[in-house]
N, C-alpha and C positions, 0 to 999 in steps of 0.2 A: 751746587748749595753753599748757602749759607752759614757758619759753624761756628759755636762759641768757644767758650775752654772751663771748663770744667775741673772739678779732683773730689778726689775723696779721699781713704789713705792711704792709696796703692800712688797715689801720683795725679799725672791730671792729664784728658784726656779731651780728645774735641766730642761735640756733640750737635744737634742740626739747630742750628740760632729756632727754628718755628716749631721746636717741640721742647713742653715741657718737663719732659722728662733730664737727669742728671747723669753725672759719672755712673753709678752702680749698673742702669738699665743698660747706658749705651757698652757696657764692659757684655754686661748678659746676652745683648744684642748682636754682638758685634760673634763671643764666645759661642753661641749655641744657631750654627745655622742649621738647622735639621726642623725639616716645617716652618721655615718660617712662613707671617704673610700668612699661611692658614693652618695652620694645627697652635692658633695661640690660644691662652689662657679667656675663656671662654666667657664672654659676659654676662655672665651673672655673679661667679666669681669679685668681676671689678665693680657690677653694682653694691657688692651684697663689703667687699673692702673702701667703696665710701663712706654707708653707714656704717660698720665697725668705727674707723676711723672720729669722726663725728660726734659717735657717740665715747669714743675712749678720750676725746679734745672736752665733751663735759663733762665729763667724769674727773678730766682730770683739773681743767677752773676750777669746780665743786672741791676737792679736798687738798689743791695742792696752791690753792690762784695763785699766788708770790711766782710759781715757776709758767702756771698756764695764766697770763692776764685776759683779760676781757676783750684785747685786743687781737690775740693770738687768737682767739678761740674763737672769734666773728669771722677773722680772715679765711682758718679754719672747714670752719664751716658751710663759706658761702665756695672754695673747695669743692668742701664730700658732699654737697645739693646737686654743684654741675655733675661734678660723674654719678652721681645716684639720677641726674636727669642724664644717664647717656651722650651730655653735651664733650667730656675730653677721653671720649675712646679710641679719638687715633692718637689718643700718648701712650697709649698703654701696649705697645708692641711684643713683648717675651712671648715665649714661646712654650708650650705644656715641657719641652724633654728638654727640658733646663735644673737647676739643684733638686733635689726631691723632697727640700724642705719649704720650698716653696721663695723660698728669705726671695730673693732676683726680684720676687714678683710684687714685696712688700713692699722692697724698697723702692720700688715701680710709684706703686701702691703714694707714698710718702714723698717723693722728691715729684712727682706730678702734682700733691697740695701746695708742698714747702716753694715750690716757683709759682703756682699760681695765686698763691697765698701773695705773696710776694705780689705777684701781678699790681692784685687789689687792693693793695697798700701802696703802691710806689717806691715802696721803701722794701730796706731783705733781713726784717728780724725773725723770721725762719728756719730751722734749722730742719732737717728732713728727718735726723736723730731722736736731736735734742727735745725736736718740741712735739714733730707729727707721730712719732712711736713711742712720743712720751708712756711711762709707765708698758709697755708690747715688747714685745720678741714675734720674729716672722714665725716663731714654732707656737705659739698660740694663737697671734694672728690668724695664719693660715688657715686653719682647724677650725677659725672661729668663721671665716669665710663662706669652710665649702660648709659648715652646717646651715647658716646664714640661706644660702643660697638655695640649698638642698628645704628646705621648707618653703620657701616662696615658690622656687619652681612646684612643686608637690602641690601647694596647695592652691596657690595661684593661677594653673599656668592648666597644669594635667587634669590633674581633680573632677575641675568647668567641665571640663572636653570629656570627660567621660560619661559625665551626666546629660551634657547636649542628647550624645547618644544613648544613653538611658531610657532619656523622656520621645525620641525616637520610634525605639523596640516600643513604650509603650505604647505607642496609638498607634503601631502599624497591629499589635496583639488586639489590640481593641477594636480596630477597619477589619481586620481576619477569622474572627470570631471563631464564626460558622464554616469557614473551612478541613476538610480533612484531606486530608493525605493518605500517601505512604510512608510508615516508619523506614528508618535502615539501618542499618546494624552489619561492623565486617563490611562495612559497602555493599552488602545486600537485604533486596526487599525483608522487609520484617510488623508487624504488626501495624495497625493504622495508627494514624496519631495527631491530633487536630493543628496547623499550620501558627496559630497566636500559641501553640502548646511549645513549639520546635524557637518563636519565634522568643518565650518567655526564660528555656536555656541560656540562652543569651541575654535575654536581663537578667537574668539573674546573676551569671557568671561575674557582671562587668557589677555588679552592685555590691557581690561578693571584693574585688578587687577593692574599691572604692574603700570598703571596710579593713581592710589590710593595709593602704598604702594608708591613713587618717590612724592607726597602730603602728608603722613605722614613724610618722612621725614624731610621738611623743619623746621621742628618747633625743628627738633631734632636738628639739628646745635647747637645750645642755649647752655652753659652752665652754669653753676651752680660756678665751680672754681675760687673765691673770694669774695663772702656771708659766705666764715671762717663760725663761728658755729649760728650764726644762720641769716645771710641775712646782717650785717651790713661792711662785710669785716673788721674785726675786726683784727689786726697782720699782715695783707697786709698793703702790701706799695702800696702809691697812685698809679692807673700804672699798679698793678697786673691781675687785672683781665682779661683786653685788651689782655695783653701784653699774656699772659699762653696761651692765645682762640688761637691767632695769632700762639703759634712755636704748639701746636699741631694741629693746623692745617697745618701746614709745615709739622709736622712728619708724618699724616694720608695720605693728600693732598687732605682736603676734607675741604669746607663753614667753616669750625665750628666760633663763635662767641662767646661773651658772654652775659648773661640771658642782657636782663633790664630789669626785677627788681628780686635780688637774693631772696627777701621775696619767694615771687613766687617757684623758679626753685626749692629752696630747699623743701617745703612743699607738693608741687603739681607732681602731676606725671602724671599728663593728657593730657603730648606730647606723653608719654609712650601706654598713654588706645585703645588712639586716632591710630598710628598708627599697634597698636596690633589689630585692628580694623578691618585693611585693610589687614591680614594674615588672622582673620578668615575669612573672606568675598571670599579669594583664599580661605582657605579647604575652608569652602562651593560647591567653583567651581567645583573644585579639585573634592570633593564626587560627585560630581551631571557627570562627566566627568567620573571618574574610575565607576561609575554602569550603564553609558550608555553602557561601552564599553565590560565590563562584562554581561550585558544583553544581546546585539546584539552577545556576542559569545557566547552564555548558547548554551551548545549542549551535543555532537555533530549533536544525532539524535532528542535529545527530545527538543530542545528550540527552538530559532529562527535560531543560526546559522549563521546568515548574516553578520559575519565577520569572518578572522581565526584572532589568539593574538598567538603568539611564545608560544610557550613548552620548558618550563623550569627544570620544578623539574617535580617526580610522583606526583601525588596527592594524593593518601592512600593505609592505610600499605593493605588494607584488598581487595583495588577491583583492580584488574590490569587492564594495559588501562588507568587510571585515570585521569587525566590532568586540573586545576584547574587553575582560574584567580588572580594567588600570588598578584602577582604588585597588579593591584588593590585592592584587599583585605588589599595590607599594604595599600596605598595610603589614603584603606576611615578609616584604623585604628588611624591612625594619621588625617585624619581632624578631628576623634571625642576628643584628646588628645590636639589639638587647640580646638578646640571649650567649651572643659574643660579651659582650663589656662586661658582664656577668662576670667571666670569669676573669676578665681586667680588673674590673674593681676587687673580688674576692683574694685573687691572687697580692697586688698591692695594696692590701687590708693586712693583709699575713708579713709583710716587711715592714713591722714593726720593734726596731735591734732598741737595746735600753729604755729611755727615753722619750724619742721620738719615731716619728715614724716618716723614713723620707722618698715614699713612692705619692707624694697625696695633689701633684697636680697629673697625674695620668689618672690617680681614685675619681677627682673632682670632674675631670675632662669626660669620660666614661660615661661616668655617673648624670650628671648634668646633658651631654648629650644622648644621654634613654629618656628624661625625662622628657626633654625638650623635643625626641624625634616622638617620640610617643602620642603627646598632644599633640604635635600637628599634626598627623598621617590620620588619628585618631578625625581630629576636625575635616578635617582632608572625604577622607572616606564617609562621614556622614554627610558631611553636606556635598555631594559629590556622588552620591554611591544608595546609602543607605535609606535616605529623604523618600528618593522614587520610587524600592522598592513595589513591585506588583505582583500578583497572584496570575498565576497560569489558572485559574484553575479549570481551566480544559482541559489540559492535560494532565494535573491531580485528582480530574475526577478518575481519569482514561486506564494512569497506573493504580490508581488505589484500586478498581475491581479487575487488570489486570494482573496483581499482585497476585503470588500462590499459597504467600502466608496469612491471606488472611483465611483457611482454612482452620486455622488455631480457634476460631469459632465455635470450628465443627469437633475439641475435644472432648468437653460433655457429653457430644450423643453422640461421637460413634468411636473413640477414643487417640490417644495415641500415635495407634500404630498402625489403624482404619485411615487416619487422616491421613499419613505420611504417605499411607501407599495411594492414597487418591492424587492426592499433591505428584508421587510422581508419574500415576497413570496420565495427569493432565500435559502438564511439561513433557511427555514423551509422543503423546497422540495429537499433543497444540489441542486440545479443547477447554473447555471449558474448566475449575469445579464444580460444577455444578452437575455438567458433566461426566464427566466422572466418578463422582459420589452415585450418580443414579445407578451407573457401567456396571460399576461393583457394587450396585445389592444394598448399600449402606443406608441407604434413604431413597425417598421416595422423592417427587421432583417439589411435589406440594408442604412433603416436610423440610425440604432444602431452602427452600424458601421461608419458611415460618420461623426456620434459627437460626440462618443468615441474611444479615444486619449489618452491612461492615462500618458504615457512617454510626454505629451505636457502641463499639470497639472502643472506644477513645473514653 
């Protein structure tokens, strides 16, 4: 491999000649061989850095044009647009397990943008610190990147995925409106319910989750940029914080604003904890929904067998013909991961010491993994399972009329205690509720038929 020599305040260091990063990135790359090539800074953060560096250059050009010239601005914008488009991802090799402020990733962005800009210009006029990092600090850029990335993944990826599954459940509600089945509580038989009502519970849970996620996004619109090192805004021109937030909003088409208190926004990650809590709530609901569906589809002969789900792949290497609810299992595993990530996000957020949180990369990594995994798992679940759910009407009818909890309909006519006696006799003697009720002398056969209508119990 060919190398070139780069330098920083600590001296010279060799950098692969085909890479756009420079000395500080190379030092981090060599010093933090933890999860190398696997647990790298998320692409969403890299994209967000492209957005915020472009916005910063535009703002600096407006506020201090003598320092940020039009020529420098054009080169920086070009480089940032390539980062935003994902064209330079290979030049961001750093791992999550680095400095807790994300300084090295900020410098990675500065170096790549400067070197790429100089390539475009054909001359070396951009400096990573003096030009690309103008009016900024790692301490305000990384939390800004976290908020930008969080808003974009929640609004543009996770919420649309949830809404697709909601629409599938709405269709299934309409298609299954007239079907009555046995309800279940405590995993035991309960009074009847319409299958459409059961589905409506799934749908409504997801609608509530969307509401919660949207509420949690509001605080994420506030950006730390402009606080620089400790929140005072040192070395940033007056008006920079407001201008750069507006530019970020222009680029992303999101209503970003500058944070009202930069001392808070540099050290506290409570907005991300709150938003991740909404993702965790979604994970809890998806765990429940996926479990419901795989229980209802259990069988095909020795389980509940009340619904059919798509058969996507063989389920066993030894049992021929076996098919498993694999999409449900994927969703539940993702849900477990999200619940674990919630602990990591919370603990990371608690480590705001004095003027800076120094657990930001791990906080961002877990947050974005949760949002990304949930979005992709829900899309996969919808496409490969939910849209193909079909009711097994015959099995639902059989289970409904075999349920002893239908005796609840007799409470107004024979009383709770007599109804309980009827159930116990029916179960003990393996006879129908009707036979037990008549044998016990609580109702005549004719009166039983008159008052007992399971389909009307919903």
